[in-house]
C-alpha positions as CSV (number, residue, x, y, z in Angstrom):
1,M,35.9,-7.3,-8.0
2,P,33.3,-8.0,-10.8
3,A,32.0,-11.6,-10.9
4,Y,33.7,-12.4,-14.1
5,D,37.1,-11.3,-12.7
6,V,36.7,-13.7,-9.8
7,L,35.7,-16.5,-12.1
8,I,38.6,-15.9,-14.5
9,E,41.0,-16.2,-11.6
10,I,39.3,-19.4,-10.3
11,T,39.3,-21.1,-13.7
12,R,43.0,-20.3,-14.1
13,K,43.6,-22.6,-11.2
14,R,43.5,-25.9,-13.0
15,G,43.5,-28.0,-9.9
16,L,39.8,-27.4,-9.1
17,R,37.4,-28.8,-11.7
18,L,34.1,-29.1,-9.7
19,E,32.3,-27.2,-12.5
20,Y,32.3,-30.3,-14.7
21,S,29.3,-31.8,-12.9
22,Y,27.3,-28.7,-13.9
23,V,28.5,-28.5,-17.5
24,H,27.7,-32.1,-18.3
25,Q,24.0,-31.4,-17.6
26,E,24.0,-29.2,-20.7
27,E,26.1,-31.2,-23.1
28,D,23.9,-30.2,-26.1
29,S,24.8,-26.6,-25.6
30,S,28.1,-25.8,-27.4
31,L,30.4,-23.0,-26.4
32,Y,29.5,-21.1,-29.6
33,A,25.8,-21.3,-28.7
34,K,26.5,-20.3,-25.1
35,L,28.4,-17.2,-26.3
36,H,25.7,-16.1,-28.7
37,A,23.0,-16.5,-26.0
38,I,24.6,-13.5,-24.1
39,S,24.2,-10.0,-25.6
40,E,27.1,-8.5,-23.7
41,L,29.6,-11.0,-22.3
42,D,30.9,-8.9,-19.5
43,S,27.4,-8.3,-18.2
44,A,26.6,-12.0,-17.7
45,D,25.9,-13.2,-14.2
46,A,28.3,-15.3,-12.3
47,T,26.8,-18.7,-13.1
48,T,26.6,-18.0,-16.8
49,T,30.2,-16.8,-16.9
50,W,31.3,-19.8,-14.8
51,N,29.7,-22.1,-17.4
52,L,31.5,-20.4,-20.3
53,F,34.9,-21.0,-18.7
54,A,33.9,-24.5,-17.6
55,R,33.0,-25.4,-21.2
56,A,36.2,-23.9,-22.5
57,H,38.3,-25.9,-20.2
58,T,36.4,-29.0,-21.0
59,L,37.1,-28.5,-24.7
60,C,40.8,-27.8,-23.9
61,D,41.1,-31.0,-22.0
62,L,39.2,-33.3,-24.4
63,A,39.0,-31.9,-27.9
64,F,42.4,-33.2,-29.1
65,F,42.1,-36.8,-28.1
66,P,41.5,-39.2,-30.9
67,H,37.9,-39.8,-31.9
68,N,36.7,-36.6,-30.3
69,E,35.7,-35.0,-33.6
70,A,32.5,-33.4,-32.3
71,L,34.4,-31.6,-29.4
72,R,37.2,-30.6,-31.8
73,A,34.6,-29.1,-34.2
74,E,33.1,-27.2,-31.3
75,F,36.5,-26.0,-30.1
76,H,37.5,-24.6,-33.5
77,L,34.1,-23.0,-34.2
78,A,34.3,-21.2,-30.9
79,L,37.9,-20.0,-31.4
80,S,37.1,-18.9,-35.0
81,E,34.2,-16.8,-33.7
82,L,36.3,-15.3,-31.0
83,F,39.0,-14.3,-33.6
84,A,36.2,-12.9,-35.8
85,M,35.6,-10.2,-33.3
86,H,38.8,-8.5,-34.4
87,S,37.5,-8.1,-38.0
88,A,33.8,-7.6,-37.3
89,K,31.6,-4.9,-38.8
90,P,30.3,-2.2,-36.4
91,H,27.1,-2.6,-34.5
92,T,27.2,-6.4,-34.5
93,W,27.4,-8.9,-31.6
94,L,31.0,-9.6,-32.6
95,A,32.0,-5.9,-32.5
96,R,30.1,-5.3,-29.3
97,N,32.1,-8.0,-27.5
98,Q,35.5,-7.5,-29.1
99,L,37.0,-5.8,-26.0
100,S,35.2,-8.0,-23.5
101,R,37.3,-9.3,-20.7
102,V,35.5,-12.6,-20.9
103,A,36.1,-12.9,-24.6
104,F,39.7,-12.0,-24.2
105,E,40.3,-14.7,-21.6
106,L,38.3,-17.4,-23.5
107,R,40.3,-16.6,-26.6
108,K,43.5,-16.8,-24.8
109,I,42.6,-20.1,-23.2
110,L,41.6,-21.7,-26.4
111,W,44.4,-20.2,-28.5
112,E,47.2,-21.2,-26.2
113,R,45.8,-24.8,-25.9
114,Y,45.6,-25.1,-29.7
115,F,49.0,-23.6,-30.4
116,G,50.5,-25.7,-27.7
117,H,49.0,-28.8,-29.2
118,E,50.3,-28.1,-32.7
119,L,53.8,-27.2,-31.3
120,T,54.0,-30.4,-29.4
121,R,53.3,-32.3,-32.6
122,L,56.1,-30.4,-34.3
123,R,58.6,-31.4,-31.6
124,E,57.8,-35.0,-32.3
125,L,58.9,-34.8,-35.9
126,D,62.2,-36.3,-37.0
127,V,63.7,-33.4,-38.8
128,D,67.3,-32.1,-39.1
129,P,68.4,-29.2,-36.8
130,V,67.4,-25.8,-38.2
131,P,70.4,-23.9,-39.6
132,E,71.1,-20.3,-38.5
133,N,72.7,-19.1,-41.7
134,P,70.0,-17.3,-43.7
135,D,70.9,-18.9,-47.1
136,A,71.1,-22.3,-45.5
137,L,67.8,-21.7,-43.7
138,V,66.0,-20.9,-47.0
139,Q,67.4,-24.0,-48.6
140,Y,66.4,-26.1,-45.6
141,L,62.8,-24.9,-45.7
142,K,62.6,-25.6,-49.5
143,E,63.9,-29.1,-49.0
144,V,61.5,-29.8,-46.1
145,N,58.7,-28.6,-48.3
146,E,59.7,-30.8,-51.2
147,Y,59.5,-33.9,-49.2
148,H,56.4,-33.0,-47.1
149,I,53.1,-34.6,-48.1
150,A,51.4,-31.3,-47.9
151,S,53.3,-30.0,-51.0
152,N,52.1,-32.9,-53.2
153,H,49.1,-34.3,-51.4
154,P,47.1,-37.2,-53.1
155,V,43.9,-35.2,-52.8
156,F,45.0,-33.1,-55.7
157,S,45.6,-36.1,-57.9
158,Y,42.1,-37.3,-57.0
159,L,40.6,-34.0,-57.9
160,C,42.4,-33.7,-61.2
161,D,41.8,-37.3,-62.3
162,E,38.6,-38.8,-60.9
163,A,36.7,-36.6,-58.4
164,P,33.0,-35.9,-59.3
165,L,32.0,-32.3,-59.7
166,V,30.5,-32.1,-56.2
167,D,33.8,-32.9,-54.7
168,V,35.7,-30.3,-56.8
169,K,33.1,-27.7,-55.8
170,S,33.4,-28.6,-52.2
171,F,37.2,-28.4,-52.2
172,F,37.1,-25.0,-53.8
173,Y,34.9,-23.7,-51.0
174,Q,37.1,-25.2,-48.3
175,E,40.1,-23.6,-49.8
176,G,38.3,-20.3,-49.9
177,S,37.3,-20.5,-46.2
178,V,41.0,-20.6,-45.4
179,D,42.5,-17.9,-47.6
180,A,39.6,-15.7,-49.0
181,R,40.6,-12.9,-46.6
182,F,44.4,-13.2,-47.1
183,D,44.6,-9.5,-47.5
184,D,43.8,-9.0,-43.8
185,L,46.4,-11.6,-42.9
186,I,49.1,-9.7,-44.9
187,A,48.1,-6.4,-43.3
188,L,48.4,-7.9,-39.9
189,A,51.8,-9.5,-40.7
190,Q,53.5,-6.2,-41.6
191,I,52.6,-4.4,-38.3
192,G,55.8,-3.4,-36.4
193,L,58.2,-4.3,-39.2
194,D,60.5,-2.0,-41.2
195,G,62.6,-1.9,-44.3
196,P,62.6,-4.7,-46.8
197,A,60.2,-6.8,-44.8
198,K,57.6,-4.1,-44.7
199,D,58.1,-3.4,-48.4
200,E,57.6,-7.0,-49.3
201,Y,54.4,-7.3,-47.4
202,A,53.3,-4.0,-49.0
203,E,53.8,-5.5,-52.4
204,N,51.9,-8.6,-51.5
205,F,49.1,-6.5,-50.1
206,A,49.0,-4.4,-53.3
207,D,48.5,-7.6,-55.3
208,E,45.7,-8.6,-52.9
209,M,44.1,-5.2,-53.6
210,G,44.4,-5.5,-57.4
211,H,47.0,-2.6,-57.7
212,G,44.1,-0.1,-57.7
213,D,41.8,-2.0,-60.1
214,P,38.6,-2.8,-58.2
215,D,37.9,-5.8,-60.5
216,R,41.2,-7.4,-59.6
217,V,40.8,-7.2,-55.8
218,H,41.2,-10.7,-54.6
219,T,38.2,-10.8,-52.4
220,T,36.1,-9.6,-55.4
221,L,37.7,-12.3,-57.6
222,F,36.9,-14.9,-55.0
223,E,33.2,-13.9,-54.8
224,Q,33.0,-13.9,-58.6
225,T,34.7,-17.3,-58.9
226,S,32.6,-18.7,-56.1
227,D,29.4,-17.7,-57.8
228,Y,30.6,-19.3,-61.1
229,V,31.7,-22.5,-59.5
230,L,28.6,-22.9,-57.3
231,G,26.3,-22.2,-60.2
232,F,28.1,-24.4,-62.8
233,C,25.7,-27.2,-63.9
234,G,23.3,-26.1,-61.3
235,K,23.5,-25.9,-57.5
236,N,24.0,-29.1,-55.5
237,E,23.0,-29.3,-51.9
238,K,25.7,-31.9,-51.3
239,V,28.5,-29.3,-51.9
240,M,30.2,-28.4,-48.6
241,T,29.9,-24.7,-48.5
242,Q,30.5,-24.4,-44.8
243,P,34.1,-24.7,-43.5
244,T,35.1,-28.1,-42.1
245,T,36.8,-28.5,-38.7
246,E,40.2,-28.8,-40.5
247,A,39.6,-25.7,-42.6
248,L,38.7,-23.8,-39.4
249,A,41.9,-25.2,-37.8
250,C,44.0,-23.8,-40.7
251,S,42.3,-20.5,-40.4
252,N,42.7,-20.4,-36.6
253,I,46.4,-21.2,-36.6
254,Q,47.2,-18.3,-39.0
255,L,44.9,-15.8,-37.3
256,G,46.2,-16.8,-33.9
257,M,49.8,-16.1,-35.0
258,A,48.8,-12.9,-36.7
259,Y,47.0,-11.5,-33.6
260,D,49.7,-12.7,-31.2
261,R,52.9,-10.6,-31.4
262,R,54.9,-13.4,-29.9
263,H,54.6,-15.2,-33.2
264,T,55.6,-12.6,-35.7
265,W,58.6,-14.6,-37.0
266,R,56.5,-17.8,-37.0
267,L,53.9,-16.1,-39.1
268,A,56.6,-15.1,-41.7
269,G,57.6,-18.8,-42.0
270,Y,53.9,-19.8,-42.2
271,L,53.3,-17.4,-45.0
272,A,56.4,-18.6,-46.9
273,A,55.1,-22.1,-46.9
274,F,51.6,-20.9,-47.9
275,E,52.9,-18.9,-50.9
276,L,55.4,-21.5,-51.9
277,N,52.7,-24.1,-52.4
278,A,49.8,-21.9,-53.6
279,P,50.6,-21.8,-57.3
280,K,50.7,-25.6,-57.7
281,R,47.5,-26.1,-55.6
282,C,45.7,-23.4,-57.7
283,E,46.9,-24.9,-61.0
284,Q,45.7,-28.4,-59.9
285,L,42.3,-27.0,-58.8
286,V,41.9,-25.2,-62.1
287,S,42.7,-28.5,-63.9
288,A,40.1,-30.2,-61.8
289,C,37.5,-27.5,-62.7
290,T,38.2,-27.5,-66.4
291,R,38.1,-31.3,-66.6
292,H,34.4,-30.9,-65.8
293,G,33.9,-28.2,-68.4
294,M,34.4,-25.0,-66.5
295,K,36.0,-22.1,-68.4
296,R,39.5,-21.2,-67.2
297,D,38.8,-17.5,-67.8
298,Q,36.0,-17.7,-65.2
299,L,38.3,-19.0,-62.5
300,G,40.1,-15.7,-62.0
301,Y,40.7,-16.1,-58.2
302,L,42.6,-19.3,-58.9
303,T,44.5,-18.3,-62.1
304,E,45.5,-15.0,-60.4
305,H,47.6,-16.9,-57.8
306,I,49.3,-19.3,-60.2
307,D,52.0,-16.8,-61.3
308,A,51.9,-14.1,-58.7
309,D,52.5,-16.3,-55.7
310,V,55.8,-17.7,-57.0
311,G,57.2,-14.2,-56.8
312,H,55.7,-13.7,-53.3
313,A,57.3,-16.8,-52.0
314,E,60.7,-15.8,-53.2
315,G,60.1,-12.3,-51.9
316,L,59.3,-13.7,-48.4
317,F,62.5,-15.8,-48.5
318,D,64.8,-13.0,-49.7
319,R,63.4,-9.9,-48.1
320,I,61.8,-11.1,-44.9
321,I,63.1,-14.5,-43.8
322,K,66.8,-13.9,-44.5
323,P,66.9,-10.4,-42.8
324,L,65.0,-11.8,-39.8
325,A,67.5,-14.7,-39.5
326,L,70.3,-12.2,-39.5
327,Y,68.5,-9.9,-37.0
328,D,68.2,-12.4,-34.2
329,R,69.6,-15.9,-33.6
330,R,66.2,-17.1,-32.2
331,A,64.4,-16.2,-35.5
332,P,65.4,-19.2,-37.6
333,V,63.9,-21.8,-35.3
334,E,60.6,-19.8,-35.0
335,I,60.5,-19.2,-38.8
336,A,61.0,-23.0,-39.3
337,Q,58.3,-23.7,-36.8
338,G,55.8,-21.4,-38.6
339,F,56.7,-23.0,-41.9
340,L,56.1,-26.5,-40.6
341,L,52.9,-25.4,-38.9
342,R,51.5,-24.5,-42.3
343,L,52.6,-27.8,-43.8
344,Q,51.3,-29.8,-40.8
345,T,47.8,-28.2,-40.6
346,S,47.5,-28.2,-44.4
347,A,48.3,-32.0,-44.5
348,D,45.6,-32.6,-41.8
349,Y,43.1,-30.6,-43.8
350,C,43.9,-32.4,-47.1
351,D,43.9,-35.8,-45.3
352,A,40.4,-35.1,-43.9
353,Q,39.1,-33.8,-47.3
354,L,40.3,-36.9,-49.2
355,H,38.9,-39.2,-46.5
356,R,35.5,-37.5,-46.7
357,F,35.4,-37.6,-50.5
358,L,36.3,-41.3,-50.7
359,Q,33.9,-42.2,-48.0
360,S,31.0,-40.4,-49.7
361,N,31.7,-42.1,-52.9
362,V,31.7,-45.7,-51.5
């Protein structure tokens, strides 16, 4: 048996944690750095592979305790990089290691720890039981959304009314780090579905691709809007152009569900919450940008989503969520979980953004 197979089996047995004494000698070396130090992960020697899994388990054990921000950042950066292997360009380190056994097991360890953490938080919420009736389920989700802080977070009032330009620019970039490749997420969501559900995802994907107009492709619009926003009034080194930990967490939860077939119904609920709140968020961000003098017609990525996503939300409810709820009695609970996971991680992200903005302006 290859060395990495032996080590994978050992590290699955959570009772033996002797590797910690070795890992703590290299605390300055993150899991991300350890991964990129190896050209081909499956060719690494036993000690190197051992250290990878030891570090991963250390992160799983400690990253989600309060005040462990640095470990949480390391956790999400590593998981994001492992997910990025599935969409990598050929002839890159990411593509070369996509099918690695080591990468597969590390991704599984980190993803299941993160998803389990978020699901545990959901179970602690005081919410009404999820109805099984499709119409009642949709009404339930809309009511949950209306009263959840994520649907009307104070960070948007701050951006619209008082945020300096640097904060508005930073927030735009953080939003983009979560949903700039939404087209790939929709493509993944439709795999294995049939009928109205597949048709609805196809319509959403067609919007993402500009209905055949290269200038209206959403990734192109994002790049154009990004260039305009960044260059407006000159570049500012204080703008946060790299994703924060909370932005990576939002990205990881949606990619994890998209790549894991066990969460197909949860992903539908997640996307419904995403689309339901996108128009208002984009409108508020446009207002924040124009308050500083930006031209609305240069904010195409944002304005494109103000009207379109209203229809996508209703389409998800009527053509995907309702049929799924009829198809299997287990679906409503998982759909509601996915819906709440979007609200929960979005609220965390908005909380963190607002805290950073207010702290930096003291």
